[in-house]
C-alpha positions in Angstrom: -52.2 6.8 -29.6 -49.5 4.5 -30.7 -46.7 7.2 -30.9 -47.9 9.0 -27.6 -47.1 5.3 -26.3 -43.8 4.3 -27.5 -42.6 8.1 -26.7 -43.4 6.8 -23.2 -41.8 3.9 -23.7 -38.9 5.7 -24.7 -38.2 8.1 -22.3 -38.9 5.6 -19.5 -36.0 3.1 -21.2 -33.5 6.4 -21.4 -34.5 7.4 -18.0 -33.7 3.7 -16.4 -30.7 3.4 -18.3 -29.4 7.0 -16.5 -30.3 5.5 -13.4 -29.4 2.5 -13.5 -25.7 2.9 -14.2 -26.4 5.5 -10.4 -27.4 2.4 -8.3 -24.6 0.4 -9.8 -21.2 3.4 -8.5 -23.5 3.1 -4.9 -23.4 -0.3 -4.2 -19.4 -0.6 -5.6 -18.3 2.3 -3.0 -15.8 1.2 -0.3 -15.9 2.5 2.7 -12.9 4.6 2.4 -12.4 5.6 6.2 -12.7 1.6 7.7 -9.5 1.2 4.4 -8.0 4.2 6.0 -8.0 2.7 9.5 -6.5 -1.2 8.0 -3.6 0.7 6.2 -3.0 2.4 9.1 -3.3 -0.1 11.3 -0.9 -2.0 8.8 1.8 0.5 9.2 1.8 0.6 12.8 2.4 -2.9 13.0 4.9 -3.0 11.0 6.7 0.3 12.3 6.7 -1.9 15.7 7.5 -4.6 14.4 4.5 -6.4 15.3 4.2 -9.6 13.5 1.2 -11.6 14.8 -0.9 -8.4 14.1 0.4 -8.3 10.8 -0.4 -11.4 9.8 -3.9 -11.2 10.9 -4.1 -8.1 8.7 -1.9 -9.0 6.0 -4.3 -11.6 2.7 -3.1 -14.8 2.6 -2.2 -13.2 -1.4 -0.3 -10.6 -0.2 2.0 -8.5 -1.8 4.9 -6.2 -0.8 6.7 -4.1 -3.4 10.3 -2.3 -3.4 11.0 -0.2 -5.9 14.8 0.0 -6.2 18.8 -1.0 -6.2 17.7 -5.4 -6.7 21.0 -5.8 -6.2 20.3 -5.3 -2.3 18.2 -8.1 -0.7 15.1 -6.6 0.4 14.1 -4.9 -2.6 11.3 -6.4 -5.4 9.1 -7.9 -5.1 7.7 -10.1 -2.4 4.3 -12.4 -3.0 2.6 -14.9 -0.3 1.8 -14.0 3.4 5.0 -16.5 3.3 7.0 -15.3 2.3 6.8 -11.6 3.3 7.1 -12.6 6.6 9.6 -15.6 7.2 11.8 -14.6 3.3 11.6 -10.4 3.0 11.0 -9.1 6.9 14.0 -11.0 8.3 16.6 -9.3 5.2 15.0 -6.1 6.0 15.1 -6.1 9.3 19.2 -7.4 8.8 19.9 -4.5 6.4 18.3 -1.6 8.1 19.1 0.0 11.6 16.0 3.0 11.3 17.4 5.9 13.0 14.2 8.3 12.4 11.0 8.1 11.3 8.0 10.1 10.2 4.6 10.1 8.6 3.8 13.5 7.2 0.6 12.6 4.9 -2.3 9.9 4.5 -5.3 9.7 2.8 -7.7 7.5 1.0 -9.9 6.7 -1.6 -12.3 3.6 -2.2 -9.2 0.7 -1.0 -6.3 2.5 -1.8 -4.5 4.1 0.8 -1.7 6.1 0.2 1.3 7.9 3.0 4.0 10.0 2.9 6.8 10.8 5.5 10.8 10.9 5.7 12.9 8.8 7.7 16.7 7.8 7.8 18.2 4.7 8.8 22.4 3.1 8.7 22.5 -0.2 6.0 23.7 -2.5 8.5 26.6 -4.5 5.9 27.9 -0.9 5.8 27.4 1.0 8.4 26.9 4.2 6.6 23.5 5.9 7.6 21.3 7.5 5.0 20.5 10.7 5.4 17.3 11.9 5.5 14.9 11.0 2.5 11.0 11.3 1.3 9.3 7.6 1.4 5.7 6.8 0.5 4.0 3.5 0.3 0.3 3.3 -1.6 -2.0 0.3 0.2 -4.4 -2.4 -1.6 -7.0 -3.2 1.3 -9.7 -5.7 0.3 -11.8 -7.0 3.2 -10.5 -5.7 6.0 -6.7 -6.9 4.9 -4.0 -5.9 2.7 -3.7 -7.3 0.1 -1.1 -5.3 -1.4 1.7 -2.8 -0.1 3.8 -0.8 -2.7 6.6 1.5 -0.8 8.7 4.3 -3.1 11.7 5.5 -1.2 14.5 7.5 -2.2 16.2 4.2 -3.3 19.4 6.6 -4.9 20.4 7.1 -0.6 19.5 3.7 -0.1 21.9 1.5 -2.3 24.2 4.9 -2.3 24.4 3.3 1.9 24.8 -0.1 0.7 27.2 0.3 -1.6 29.1 2.8 0.4 32.7 0.8 1.3 33.3 -0.1 5.5 
């Protein structure tokens, strides 16, 4: 009798431990659709210059990161909503005039969204056109707010245009 009860207890425990992680995973799932919607609203606000909308979509501990040549004033890590709004955007706005823009792909998985496309710009420092180049951005969304924006572009094209002689 004892062996039979022990067998039932062991099978029950095994079943419990196999089911429990699956239940925990279900409760932790993040709605990718909401992540993509928030990230798209942020992308639209950034592209249109709607600073009020951007501010409402940014987490207080927001981080904007641009990969590339750190001799360009707007490249690097910008931590906090205030630094992004009051330092990064004025530097970026004074540095580049976007002449073409397309968003060709977007997708989300959990709290991460990704956009990919192409663009071109004129660098105000030199007046030189970057030519058309590819870009991508990885966006992290938490609680309906954008927590991080990690921007990747053809930094060689931007750097070359920025450092061109007038």
